[in-house]
MARMIVEX-7352 format. One record per residue: residue number from 1; residue in three letters; x, y, z of N, C-alpha, C, CB in turn. Coordinates in Angstrom, 1 decimal. Glycine has a CB too. Layout:
NUM / ALA / X / Y / Z / X / Y / Z / X / Y / Z / X / Y / Z
...
***
This chain:
1 / MET / 27.3 / -7.5 / -0.9 / 27.2 / -7.1 / -2.7 / 25.9 / -7.1 / -3.4 / 28.1 / -8.1 / -3.5
2 / PRO / 25.8 / -5.9 / -3.5 / 24.6 / -5.5 / -4.8 / 24.2 / -6.4 / -6.0 / 25.0 / -4.2 / -5.5
3 / ASP / 23.0 / -6.4 / -6.3 / 22.5 / -7.2 / -7.4 / 23.1 / -5.7 / -8.3 / 20.4 / -7.8 / -7.3
4 / ILE / 22.7 / -6.2 / -10.2 / 22.5 / -5.1 / -10.6 / 21.8 / -3.7 / -10.4 / 22.3 / -5.4 / -11.3
5 / SER / 20.5 / -3.9 / -9.5 / 20.0 / -2.6 / -9.8 / 20.7 / -1.3 / -8.4 / 18.1 / -2.9 / -9.8
6 / GLY / 21.9 / -2.4 / -8.1 / 22.3 / -1.6 / -6.5 / 21.8 / -2.2 / -5.1 / 21.8 / 0.1 / -6.3
7 / VAL / 20.8 / -2.6 / -5.2 / 20.1 / -3.0 / -4.0 / 20.9 / -4.5 / -3.1 / 18.4 / -3.5 / -4.8
8 / THR / 21.1 / -4.2 / -1.9 / 22.3 / -5.1 / -1.4 / 21.2 / -5.9 / -0.1 / 24.1 / -3.9 / -0.7
9 / GLN / 21.8 / -7.3 / -0.3 / 21.3 / -8.2 / 1.2 / 21.2 / -7.5 / 1.9 / 21.9 / -9.1 / 2.0
10 / GLU / 21.9 / -6.3 / 2.4 / 21.8 / -5.5 / 4.1 / 20.6 / -4.9 / 3.8 / 23.1 / -4.3 / 4.7
11 / ASP / 20.4 / -4.1 / 2.7 / 19.5 / -3.0 / 2.5 / 17.9 / -3.9 / 2.6 / 19.9 / -2.3 / 0.9
12 / VAL / 18.1 / -5.0 / 2.0 / 17.3 / -5.8 / 2.1 / 16.4 / -6.4 / 3.6 / 17.8 / -6.5 / 1.4
13 / ASP / 17.6 / -6.4 / 4.4 / 17.2 / -7.2 / 6.0 / 16.7 / -5.6 / 6.8 / 19.1 / -8.3 / 7.1
14 / ARG / 17.3 / -4.8 / 6.4 / 17.1 / -3.7 / 7.2 / 15.4 / -3.1 / 6.6 / 18.6 / -2.5 / 6.8
15 / ALA / 15.3 / -3.2 / 5.1 / 13.4 / -3.2 / 4.8 / 13.2 / -3.7 / 5.6 / 12.5 / -3.7 / 3.7
16 / TYR / 13.2 / -4.8 / 5.6 / 12.6 / -6.0 / 6.0 / 12.2 / -5.6 / 8.1 / 14.0 / -7.7 / 5.4
17 / ALA / 13.8 / -5.5 / 8.3 / 12.7 / -5.0 / 10.1 / 12.0 / -4.1 / 10.1 / 13.3 / -4.6 / 11.5
18 / LYS / 12.3 / -2.6 / 9.0 / 11.3 / -1.8 / 9.4 / 9.6 / -2.4 / 8.7 / 11.8 / -0.1 / 8.9
19 / PHE / 9.9 / -2.6 / 7.9 / 8.0 / -3.4 / 7.9 / 7.5 / -4.2 / 8.0 / 7.3 / -3.6 / 7.2
20 / LYS / 8.3 / -4.8 / 9.0 / 7.9 / -6.0 / 10.1 / 7.4 / -5.3 / 11.5 / 9.3 / -7.2 / 10.4
21 / LYS / 8.3 / -4.1 / 11.7 / 8.3 / -3.6 / 12.7 / 7.0 / -2.5 / 12.5 / 9.7 / -3.1 / 13.1
22 / ASP / 6.6 / -1.7 / 11.5 / 5.6 / -1.2 / 11.0 / 4.3 / -1.8 / 11.0 / 6.0 / -0.9 / 10.0
23 / ALA / 4.5 / -3.3 / 10.8 / 3.4 / -3.9 / 9.8 / 2.7 / -4.2 / 11.4 / 3.8 / -5.4 / 8.5
24 / GLU / 3.6 / -4.7 / 12.3 / 3.0 / -5.5 / 14.2 / 2.6 / -4.1 / 14.7 / 4.7 / -6.4 / 15.7
25 / SER / 3.4 / -3.0 / 14.2 / 2.4 / -1.6 / 15.2 / 1.3 / -1.3 / 14.6 / 3.1 / 0.1 / 15.5
26 / GLY / 1.1 / -1.7 / 13.6 / -0.6 / -1.4 / 12.8 / -1.5 / -2.3 / 12.8 / -0.7 / -1.2 / 11.4
27 / GLY / -1.1 / -3.8 / 13.4 / -1.9 / -4.7 / 13.5 / -2.1 / -5.7 / 12.3 / -3.0 / -4.0 / 13.9
28 / TYR / -0.8 / -5.8 / 11.7 / -0.7 / -6.2 / 10.1 / 0.4 / -7.2 / 10.5 / -0.2 / -4.8 / 8.7
29 / ASN / 0.0 / -8.4 / 9.5 / 1.1 / -9.5 / 9.6 / 2.4 / -9.6 / 7.9 / 0.0 / -11.0 / 9.8
30 / LEU / 3.3 / -9.6 / 8.5 / 3.8 / -10.2 / 6.8 / 3.8 / -11.5 / 6.9 / 5.2 / -9.9 / 6.1
31 / ASN / 4.0 / -12.2 / 5.8 / 4.0 / -12.7 / 5.2 / 5.0 / -13.8 / 5.8 / 4.1 / -12.1 / 4.2
32 / PRO / 4.4 / -15.3 / 6.8 / 5.6 / -15.7 / 7.4 / 7.0 / -16.4 / 6.3 / 5.0 / -16.8 / 8.6
33 / ASP / 6.9 / -16.7 / 5.4 / 7.9 / -17.0 / 4.4 / 8.9 / -16.1 / 3.9 / 7.4 / -17.5 / 3.3
34 / MET / 9.9 / -16.1 / 4.9 / 10.9 / -15.1 / 5.1 / 11.3 / -15.5 / 3.4 / 12.2 / -15.3 / 6.7
35 / GLU / 12.0 / -15.9 / 2.8 / 12.7 / -16.0 / 1.6 / 12.1 / -15.3 / 1.0 / 12.9 / -17.0 / 0.9
36 / PHE / 10.7 / -15.4 / 0.6 / 9.8 / -15.0 / -0.5 / 9.3 / -13.5 / -0.1 / 8.4 / -16.1 / -0.7
37 / THR / 9.3 / -13.9 / 1.0 / 8.7 / -11.4 / 1.8 / 10.1 / -11.1 / 1.4 / 8.4 / -10.6 / 4.6
38 / LYS / 11.0 / -11.5 / 1.6 / 12.6 / -10.9 / 1.1 / 12.5 / -10.6 / -0.1 / 13.9 / -12.0 / 1.0
39 / GLY / 12.3 / -11.1 / -1.0 / 11.7 / -11.1 / -2.3 / 11.2 / -10.1 / -3.1 / 10.9 / -11.6 / -2.2
40 / LEU / 10.5 / -10.1 / -1.9 / 9.0 / -9.0 / -2.7 / 9.8 / -7.6 / -1.8 / 6.5 / -9.5 / -1.8
41 / ILE / 10.3 / -7.6 / -0.7 / 10.9 / -6.7 / -0.3 / 11.8 / -6.2 / -1.3 / 11.5 / -6.9 / 0.7
42 / ASN / 12.7 / -6.9 / -1.5 / 13.6 / -6.8 / -2.9 / 13.1 / -5.9 / -3.7 / 13.6 / -8.0 / -3.9
43 / GLY / 12.1 / -6.4 / -4.2 / 11.5 / -5.8 / -5.5 / 11.0 / -4.4 / -5.7 / 10.5 / -6.5 / -5.8
44 / LEU / 10.2 / -4.0 / -4.3 / 9.9 / -3.2 / -3.4 / 11.2 / -1.6 / -3.6 / 9.8 / -4.2 / -2.0
45 / LEU / 12.3 / -2.3 / -3.4 / 13.3 / -1.3 / -3.8 / 13.8 / -1.5 / -4.1 / 13.8 / -0.8 / -3.4
46 / VAL / 14.3 / -2.4 / -5.2 / 14.4 / -1.9 / -6.9 / 13.6 / -1.1 / -7.1 / 14.2 / -2.9 / -8.0
47 / ASN / 12.1 / -1.2 / -7.5 / 11.0 / -0.3 / -7.7 / 11.7 / 1.3 / -7.0 / 9.4 / -1.0 / -6.8
48 / GLU / 11.9 / 1.2 / -5.9 / 12.0 / 2.6 / -5.4 / 13.4 / 3.5 / -5.9 / 12.0 / 2.5 / -3.8
49 / LYS / 14.5 / 2.5 / -6.4 / 15.5 / 3.1 / -6.9 / 14.9 / 3.3 / -8.5 / 16.8 / 2.2 / -6.6
50 / ARG / 14.3 / 2.6 / -9.0 / 14.0 / 2.9 / -10.4 / 12.9 / 3.9 / -10.6 / 13.6 / 1.6 / -11.2
51 / TYR / 11.6 / 4.2 / -9.7 / 10.9 / 5.4 / -10.1 / 11.0 / 6.2 / -8.9 / 9.5 / 5.2 / -10.5
52 / GLY / 11.7 / 5.8 / -8.0 / 11.5 / 6.9 / -7.1 / 10.4 / 6.7 / -5.7 / 11.0 / 8.0 / -8.0
53 / TYR / 9.6 / 5.5 / -5.5 / 8.9 / 5.2 / -4.6 / 8.5 / 4.0 / -4.7 / 8.0 / 5.9 / -4.5
54 / GLN / 8.5 / 3.2 / -3.9 / 7.9 / 1.5 / -3.7 / 6.7 / 0.8 / -4.4 / 7.5 / 1.2 / -2.2
55 / SER / 6.7 / 0.8 / -5.6 / 5.4 / 0.2 / -6.3 / 5.2 / -1.0 / -5.7 / 5.6 / 0.1 / -7.8
56 / CYS / 4.2 / -1.5 / -6.1 / 4.4 / -3.1 / -5.7 / 4.7 / -4.0 / -7.2 / 2.8 / -3.7 / -4.8
57 / PRO / 5.8 / -4.8 / -6.2 / 6.6 / -5.5 / -7.3 / 6.1 / -6.4 / -8.0 / 7.6 / -6.3 / -6.8
58 / CYS / 4.6 / -6.7 / -8.2 / 3.7 / -7.8 / -8.6 / 3.0 / -6.6 / -9.9 / 2.4 / -8.4 / -7.0
59 / ARG / 3.0 / -5.6 / -10.0 / 1.9 / -4.7 / -11.0 / 3.3 / -3.8 / -11.6 / 0.3 / -3.5 / -9.8
60 / LEU / 2.6 / -3.5 / -13.1 / 3.4 / -3.1 / -13.7 / 3.1 / -1.4 / -13.6 / 3.5 / -3.9 / -15.0
61 / ALA / 4.2 / -0.8 / -13.0 / 4.2 / 0.9 / -12.4 / 4.3 / 1.2 / -14.2 / 5.9 / 1.6 / -10.9
62 / SER / 4.2 / 2.8 / -14.2 / 4.1 / 3.5 / -15.1 / 5.2 / 4.3 / -14.9 / 3.0 / 3.9 / -15.2
63 / GLY / 5.6 / 4.2 / -14.0 / 7.0 / 5.5 / -13.5 / 6.2 / 6.9 / -13.6 / 8.6 / 5.5 / -14.8
64 / ASN / 5.5 / 6.8 / -13.6 / 4.4 / 8.4 / -13.4 / 3.9 / 8.5 / -11.6 / 2.4 / 8.3 / -14.8
65 / LYS / 4.1 / 8.6 / -10.8 / 4.1 / 8.8 / -9.3 / 2.7 / 8.7 / -9.3 / 4.7 / 10.0 / -8.6
66 / GLU / 2.0 / 9.7 / -9.7 / 0.4 / 10.3 / -9.5 / -0.2 / 9.0 / -10.0 / -0.2 / 12.0 / -10.5
67 / GLU / 0.1 / 8.4 / -11.1 / -0.7 / 7.3 / -11.8 / -0.4 / 6.1 / -10.8 / -0.3 / 7.1 / -13.3
68 / ASP / 0.1 / 6.1 / -10.2 / 0.7 / 4.9 / -9.2 / 0.9 / 5.0 / -8.2 / 1.9 / 4.3 / -9.4
69 / LEU / -0.2 / 6.1 / -7.5 / -0.4 / 6.2 / -6.4 / -1.0 / 4.8 / -5.2 / -1.0 / 7.3 / -6.7
70 / ASP / -2.3 / 4.3 / -6.1 / -3.0 / 3.2 / -5.6 / -2.1 / 1.8 / -4.9 / -3.8 / 2.9 / -7.0
71 / ILE / -0.8 / 2.0 / -6.3 / 0.1 / 0.5 / -5.7 / 1.1 / 0.9 / -5.3 / 0.6 / -0.6 / -6.6
72 / ILE / 1.5 / 1.9 / -4.7 / 2.9 / 2.4 / -3.5 / 2.4 / 1.0 / -2.5 / 2.8 / 4.7 / -2.4
73 / CYS / 3.1 / 0.8 / -2.1 / 3.4 / -0.7 / -1.1 / 3.2 / 0.4 / 0.3 / 5.7 / -1.8 / -1.3
74 / PRO / 2.0 / 0.4 / 1.3 / 1.5 / -0.5 / 1.2 / 0.3 / 0.0 / -0.3 / 1.1 / -0.8 / 2.8
75 / CYS / -0.6 / -0.7 / -0.6 / -1.2 / -0.1 / -1.9 / -3.0 / -0.4 / -1.2 / -0.5 / -1.1 / -3.8
76 / ASP / -3.8 / 0.4 / -1.8 / -4.9 / 1.0 / -1.8 / -5.9 / -0.4 / -1.5 / -4.9 / 1.8 / -3.2
77 / TYR / -5.7 / -1.7 / -2.1 / -6.1 / -2.6 / -1.9 / -5.7 / -3.3 / -0.9 / -6.2 / -3.1 / -2.8
78 / ARG / -4.7 / -3.6 / -0.1 / -4.7 / -4.3 / 1.0 / -5.5 / -4.2 / 2.0 / -3.8 / -4.1 / 1.3
79 / ASP / -5.7 / -3.8 / 2.6 / -6.9 / -3.9 / 3.6 / -8.1 / -4.9 / 3.3 / -7.4 / -2.5 / 3.7
80 / ALA / -8.5 / -4.7 / 1.9 / -9.8 / -5.5 / 1.5 / -9.3 / -7.3 / 1.1 / -10.6 / -4.6 / 0.0
81 / ASP / -8.1 / -6.8 / 0.4 / -7.8 / -8.0 / 0.0 / -7.5 / -9.0 / 1.0 / -6.9 / -8.0 / -0.9
82 / VAL / -7.0 / -8.9 / 2.2 / -6.1 / -9.8 / 3.4 / -8.0 / -9.8 / 4.3 / -4.1 / -8.5 / 4.7
83 / ALA / -8.7 / -9.0 / 4.2 / -9.7 / -9.5 / 4.7 / -10.7 / -10.0 / 4.3 / -10.1 / -8.9 / 5.2
84 / GLU / -10.5 / -10.5 / 2.6 / -11.6 / -11.2 / 1.8 / -10.6 / -12.3 / 1.5 / -12.2 / -10.3 / 0.3
85 / ARG / -9.0 / -12.3 / 1.5 / -8.7 / -13.4 / 0.3 / -7.2 / -14.2 / 1.2 / -8.3 / -12.4 / -1.6
86 / GLY / -7.5 / -13.2 / 2.6 / -6.3 / -13.7 / 3.4 / -4.8 / -13.3 / 3.2 / -6.4 / -15.0 / 3.4
87 / ALA / -4.9 / -12.4 / 2.0 / -3.6 / -12.2 / 2.2 / -3.8 / -10.9 / 0.7 / -2.4 / -14.0 / 2.1
88 / CYS / -2.6 / -10.0 / 0.7 / -2.8 / -8.5 / -0.2 / -2.4 / -9.5 / -1.2 / -1.8 / -6.8 / 0.0
89 / TYR / -2.6 / -8.9 / -3.3 / -2.5 / -9.4 / -4.2 / -0.7 / -9.8 / -4.2 / -3.1 / -8.5 / -5.2
90 / CYS / -0.1 / -9.2 / -3.5 / 1.6 / -9.8 / -4.0 / 1.8 / -10.9 / -3.0 / 3.2 / -8.4 / -3.9
91 / ALA / 0.9 / -10.8 / -1.5 / 1.1 / -11.3 / -0.7 / 1.9 / -11.3 / 0.1 / 1.0 / -11.8 / -1.0
92 / LEU / 2.8 / -9.9 / 0.0 / 3.8 / -9.6 / 1.2 / 2.8 / -9.4 / 2.6 / 4.8 / -8.0 / 0.8
93 / TYR / 1.5 / -8.8 / 2.9 / 0.4 / -8.8 / 4.1 / -0.3 / -10.0 / 4.2 / -0.7 / -7.7 / 3.9
94 / VAL / -0.6 / -10.8 / 5.5 / -1.3 / -11.8 / 5.4 / -2.4 / -11.5 / 6.6 / -0.6 / -13.0 / 5.5
95 / SER / -3.0 / -12.5 / 6.6 / -4.6 / -12.4 / 7.9 / -3.6 / -13.4 / 9.0 / -6.7 / -13.6 / 7.2
96 / LYS / -4.7 / -13.0 / 10.2 / -3.5 / -14.0 / 11.2 / -3.8 / -15.1 / 11.1 / -3.4 / -13.9 / 12.7
97 / PRO / -5.3 / -15.8 / 10.2 / -5.2 / -17.3 / 10.0 / -4.2 / -17.9 / 8.8 / -6.6 / -17.7 / 9.9
98 / VAL / -4.0 / -17.4 / 8.1 / -2.9 / -17.1 / 7.8 / -1.3 / -17.5 / 7.4 / -3.1 / -16.5 / 8.3
99 / LEU / -1.1 / -16.4 / 8.9 / -0.1 / -16.9 / 9.8 / 0.0 / -18.1 / 10.8 / 0.3 / -16.1 / 10.4
100 / ASP / -1.5 / -17.9 / 10.9 / -1.1 / -19.1 / 11.7 / -1.2 / -20.2 / 11.3 / -1.5 / -19.3 / 12.6
101 / GLY / -1.4 / -20.8 / 9.8 / -1.2 / -21.7 / 9.6 / -3.1 / -22.4 / 9.1 / -0.2 / -22.0 / 10.8
102 / THR / -3.9 / -21.5 / 9.4 / -5.1 / -22.1 / 9.7 / -5.6 / -21.9 / 8.0 / -6.1 / -21.3 / 11.1
103 / GLN / -5.5 / -20.8 / 7.9 / -5.8 / -20.7 / 6.1 / -5.4 / -20.9 / 5.2 / -5.9 / -19.8 / 5.6
104 / GLU / -5.6 / -21.6 / 3.9 / -4.5 / -21.5 / 3.2 / -4.1 / -20.6 / 1.9 / -4.3 / -22.6 / 2.9
105 / LEU / -2.7 / -20.2 / 1.4 / -3.1 / -19.0 / 0.7 / -3.5 / -19.5 / -0.8 / -2.0 / -17.8 / 0.7
106 / LYS / -4.2 / -18.7 / -1.9 / -4.6 / -19.0 / -2.9 / -4.2 / -17.7 / -3.4 / -6.0 / -19.6 / -2.9
107 / SER / -4.4 / -18.1 / -4.8 / -4.3 / -16.9 / -5.9 / -5.5 / -15.9 / -6.0 / -4.2 / -17.7 / -7.4
108 / ILE / -4.7 / -14.6 / -5.4 / -5.2 / -13.2 / -5.0 / -5.8 / -12.6 / -6.6 / -3.7 / -12.3 / -4.3
109 / PRO / -7.3 / -12.1 / -7.0 / -7.5 / -11.5 / -8.1 / -6.9 / -10.3 / -8.2 / -8.6 / -11.5 / -8.4
110 / ASP / -6.7 / -9.4 / -9.3 / -6.1 / -8.0 / -8.8 / -7.0 / -7.2 / -8.7 / -5.3 / -7.3 / -9.7
111 / ARG / -7.5 / -6.3 / -8.0 / -8.8 / -5.4 / -7.8 / -8.3 / -4.1 / -8.2 / -9.4 / -5.4 / -6.1
112 / ARG / -7.2 / -3.8 / -9.4 / -7.0 / -2.3 / -9.5 / -7.8 / -2.3 / -11.1 / -5.1 / -1.6 / -9.3
113 / ARG / -8.4 / -0.9 / -10.7 / -9.2 / -0.8 / -12.3 / -8.1 / 0.0 / -13.2 / -10.9 / 0.3 / -12.2
114 / SER / -8.4 / 0.0 / -14.2 / -8.2 / 0.5 / -15.1 / -8.1 / 2.1 / -15.0 / -9.0 / 0.0 / -15.8
115 / GLN / -6.8 / 2.7 / -15.7 / -6.6 / 4.2 / -15.7 / -7.4 / 4.9 / -15.5 / -6.1 / 4.7 / -16.6
116 / VAL / -7.9 / 4.4 / -16.8 / -9.7 / 5.8 / -17.4 / -10.4 / 5.4 / -16.4 / -11.0 / 5.6 / -19.3
117 / LEU / -10.6 / 4.1 / -15.5 / -12.1 / 4.3 / -14.5 / -11.7 / 5.0 / -13.5 / -12.9 / 2.9 / -13.8
118 / ARG / -10.5 / 4.7 / -13.1 / -9.9 / 5.4 / -11.9 / -10.0 / 6.8 / -12.1 / -8.6 / 5.0 / -11.6
119 / GLU / -9.2 / 7.2 / -13.4 / -9.9 / 9.2 / -13.2 / -11.5 / 9.5 / -13.5 / -9.1 / 10.5 / -14.7
120 / LYS / -12.3 / 8.9 / -13.9 / -13.6 / 8.8 / -13.6 / -14.2 / 8.7 / -12.4 / -14.1 / 7.9 / -14.2
121 / LEU / -13.6 / 7.9 / -11.4 / -14.3 / 7.6 / -10.2 / -13.6 / 9.0 / -9.7 / -14.0 / 6.0 / -9.5
122 / ALA / -12.7 / 9.4 / -9.5 / -12.1 / 10.5 / -8.8 / -12.6 / 11.5 / -9.4 / -10.8 / 10.5 / -8.7
123 / GLU / -12.7 / 11.9 / -10.6 / -13.4 / 13.2 / -11.1 / -14.8 / 13.7 / -10.8 / -13.4 / 13.3 / -12.3
124 / GLU / -15.5 / 12.2 / -10.1 / -17.2 / 11.8 / -9.7 / -17.1 / 12.4 / -8.3 / -17.8 / 9.9 / -9.7
125 / SER / -16.0 / 11.8 / -7.7 / -16.0 / 12.2 / -6.3 / -16.0 / 13.6 / -5.9 / -14.9 / 11.6 / -5.7
126 / CYS / -15.4 / 14.4 / -7.1 / -15.2 / 15.6 / -6.8 / -16.2 / 16.8 / -7.1 / -14.3 / 15.8 / -7.3
127 / LEU / -17.4 / 15.8 / -7.0 / -18.2 / 16.7 / -7.8 / -19.3 / 17.0 / -6.8 / -18.7 / 16.1 / -9.3
128 / GLU / -19.8 / 16.6 / -5.7 / -20.5 / 16.8 / -4.4 / -20.0 / 18.3 / -3.8 / -20.1 / 15.4 / -3.3
129 / ASP / -21.0 / 19.0 / -3.3 / -20.8 / 20.3 / -2.8 / -21.0 / 20.0 / -1.5 / -21.6 / 21.6 / -3.2
130 / HIS / -19.8 / 20.1 / -0.2 / -20.1 / 19.7 / 1.1 / -19.2 / 21.7 / 1.8 / -19.2 / 17.6 / 1.5
131 / SER / -19.0 / 22.4 / 0.8 / -19.2 / 24.0 / 1.0 / -19.3 / 24.5 / 2.6 / -20.6 / 24.5 / 0.3
132 / ASN / -20.3 / 23.8 / 3.4 / -20.7 / 24.3 / 4.7 / -20.0 / 23.8 / 5.7 / -21.9 / 24.0 / 5.0
133 / LEU / -18.9 / 22.7 / 5.2 / -18.2 / 22.3 / 6.4 / -17.0 / 23.2 / 7.3 / -17.5 / 21.2 / 5.9
134 / PRO / -16.8 / 23.1 / 8.1 / -15.5 / 24.0 / 8.5 / -14.2 / 23.5 / 7.8 / -15.2 / 24.0 / 10.1
135 / TYR / -14.1 / 22.1 / 8.0 / -12.7 / 21.2 / 7.5 / -13.3 / 20.6 / 6.8 / -11.8 / 20.2 / 8.4
136 / PRO / -12.2 / 20.7 / 5.6 / -12.6 / 19.1 / 4.2 / -12.1 / 17.9 / 5.3 / -11.1 / 18.9 / 2.1
137 / VAL / -12.7 / 16.8 / 4.9 / -12.2 / 15.8 / 5.7 / -11.5 / 14.8 / 4.8 / -13.2 / 15.2 / 6.6
138 / TRP / -10.3 / 14.3 / 4.9 / -9.2 / 13.8 / 4.3 / -9.7 / 12.0 / 4.7 / -7.6 / 14.7 / 5.0
139 / ARG / -9.2 / 11.5 / 3.8 / -9.5 / 9.6 / 3.8 / -8.1 / 9.2 / 3.0 / -11.3 / 8.9 / 2.8
140 / CYS / -7.5 / 8.3 / 3.7 / -6.3 / 7.6 / 3.8 / -7.3 / 6.6 / 2.6 / -5.6 / 6.9 / 5.6
141 / LYS / -6.2 / 6.6 / 2.1 / -6.8 / 5.5 / 0.7 / -6.4 / 3.8 / 0.2 / -6.2 / 6.3 / -0.7
142 / VAL / -5.7 / 3.7 / 1.8 / -4.9 / 2.7 / 2.1 / -6.0 / 1.8 / 2.8 / -3.6 / 3.2 / 2.9
143 / CYS / -6.0 / 2.4 / 4.4 / -6.8 / 1.9 / 5.2 / -8.3 / 2.4 / 5.4 / -6.2 / 2.0 / 6.2
144 / GLY / -8.7 / 4.0 / 5.2 / -10.0 / 4.6 / 5.3 / -10.1 / 5.0 / 6.3 / -11.1 / 3.9 / 5.0
145 / TYR / -9.0 / 5.9 / 7.0 / -8.4 / 6.5 / 8.1 / -9.4 / 7.7 / 8.0 / -6.8 / 6.7 / 7.9
146 / LEU / -9.9 / 8.3 / 8.2 / -11.0 / 9.9 / 8.2 / -10.2 / 10.9 / 8.9 / -12.9 / 9.7 / 9.2
147 / CYS / -10.0 / 12.1 / 8.7 / -9.6 / 13.0 / 9.7 / -9.7 / 14.5 / 9.2 / -8.3 / 12.7 / 10.1
148 / ALA / -11.1 / 15.6 / 9.8 / -11.2 / 16.7 / 9.5 / -10.4 / 18.0 / 9.8 / -12.0 / 16.8 / 9.7
149 / ARG / -10.0 / 18.3 / 8.8 / -8.5 / 19.7 / 9.3 / -8.3 / 20.0 / 8.0 / -6.6 / 19.2 / 10.1
150 / ASP / -7.7 / 21.8 / 8.0 / -7.2 / 22.1 / 6.8 / -6.2 / 21.2 / 5.8 / -6.6 / 23.3 / 7.1
151 / GLY / -5.4 / 20.2 / 6.3 / -5.0 / 19.2 / 5.2 / -4.6 / 18.1 / 5.4 / -4.2 / 19.5 / 4.6
152 / PRO / -4.5 / 16.7 / 4.8 / -4.1 / 16.1 / 5.2 / -2.9 / 15.6 / 6.2 / -4.4 / 16.0 / 4.6
153 / PRO / -2.9 / 14.4 / 6.8 / -1.5 / 14.1 / 8.0 / -0.4 / 14.0 / 7.2 / -1.5 / 12.5 / 8.9
154 / GLU / 0.7 / 14.2 / 7.2 / 1.9 / 14.1 / 6.7 / 2.6 / 12.3 / 6.7 / 2.9 / 15.2 / 7.7
155 / ILE / 2.0 / 11.3 / 7.7 / 1.7 / 10.2 / 7.9 / 0.5 / 9.6 / 8.5 / 2.5 / 9.9 / 8.2
156 / CYS / 0.1 / 8.6 / 7.9 / -1.1 / 7.8 / 8.3 / -0.9 / 7.3 / 9.9 / -1.4 / 6.5 / 7.1
157 / PRO / -2.2 / 7.8 / 10.8 / -1.6 / 7.3 / 12.2 / -1.8 / 5.8 / 12.1 / -2.2 / 8.0 / 13.6
158 / ILE / -2.5 / 5.6 / 11.1 / -2.8 / 3.8 / 11.1 / -1.8 / 2.7 / 10.4 / -4.2 / 3.5 / 10.2
159 / CYS / -2.0 / 3.2 / 9.1 / -1.1 / 2.4 / 8.1 / -0.2 / 2.5 / 8.0 / -1.1 / 2.5 / 7.1
160 / LYS / 0.5 / 4.3 / 8.3 / 1.8 / 4.9 / 8.0 / 1.9 / 4.8 / 7.0 / 2.9 / 4.6 / 8.6
161 / ALA / 1.2 / 5.3 / 6.1 / 0.7 / 6.0 / 4.8 / 1.2 / 7.2 / 4.6 / -0.6 / 6.0 / 4.7
162 / LYS / 2.2 / 7.4 / 3.6 / 2.2 / 9.1 / 3.3 / 1.1 / 9.5 / 2.9 / 3.0 / 9.7 / 2.3
163 / LYS / 1.2 / 11.8 / 3.1 / 0.3 / 12.2 / 2.9 / -0.2 / 12.1 / 1.4 / 0.4 / 13.1 / 3.4
164 / GLU / 0.5 / 11.8 / 0.8 / -0.4 / 11.8 / -0.9 / -0.7 / 10.9 / -0.7 / 0.0 / 11.8 / -2.4
165 / ARG / -1.0 / 9.8 / -0.2 / -1.8 / 8.5 / -0.3 / -3.2 / 9.1 / 0.1 / -1.2 / 7.3 / 0.8
166 / PHE / -3.6 / 10.6 / 0.5 / -4.9 / 10.9 / 1.2 / -5.6 / 11.5 / -0.1 / -4.9 / 12.0 / 2.6
167 / GLU / -6.9 / 11.2 / -0.1 / -8.0 / 12.0 / -0.9 / -8.7 / 12.9 / -0.2 / -9.0 / 11.3 / -1.5
168 / ARG / -9.1 / 14.0 / -0.7 / -10.5 / 14.8 / -0.2 / -11.5 / 14.0 / -0.4 / -10.9 / 16.2 / -1.0
169 / PHE / -12.3 / 13.6 / 1.0 / -13.3 / 12.1 / 1.3 / -14.5 / 14.0 / 1.0 / -13.2 / 10.5 / 3.8
170 / ILE / -14.8 / 14.6 / 1.8 / -15.5 / 15.7 / 1.9 / -15.0 / 17.3 / 2.2 / -16.3 / 15.4 / 2.9
***
């Protein structure tokens, strides 16, 4: 039976299986608390129905995909949070020590900068001249994967982020 958002338990279970498979194939771990993790996945599915993309359920999305690209799961901040704090901001992804129970999860501060600062940094990164390179270099904003080619890949081979999560790096 779907909840008010139209998301069913079957939808959540199917998405959980996909998230788990993708996480493990990329060297990531989902939070071992199944009820908590499925609650987060439910939030991602609700946001996908609401906005058309899976924005982090623990952050306030604007509804404008371009403004929210950095918080579409997996968010741009996941890897740094997991490496430094043991989990991403919403705790969907956790480190091996957290998974093994040798590290306790604590509150994760939000790394997301204000919209004004994000726009300023994006503008500054476009100012350098690298016109002598044969191909542009594209960087995945989620995991940092770099590739030199005419355009970004459709899906990051490392973290499975979609094409829109790449930025022109050089």
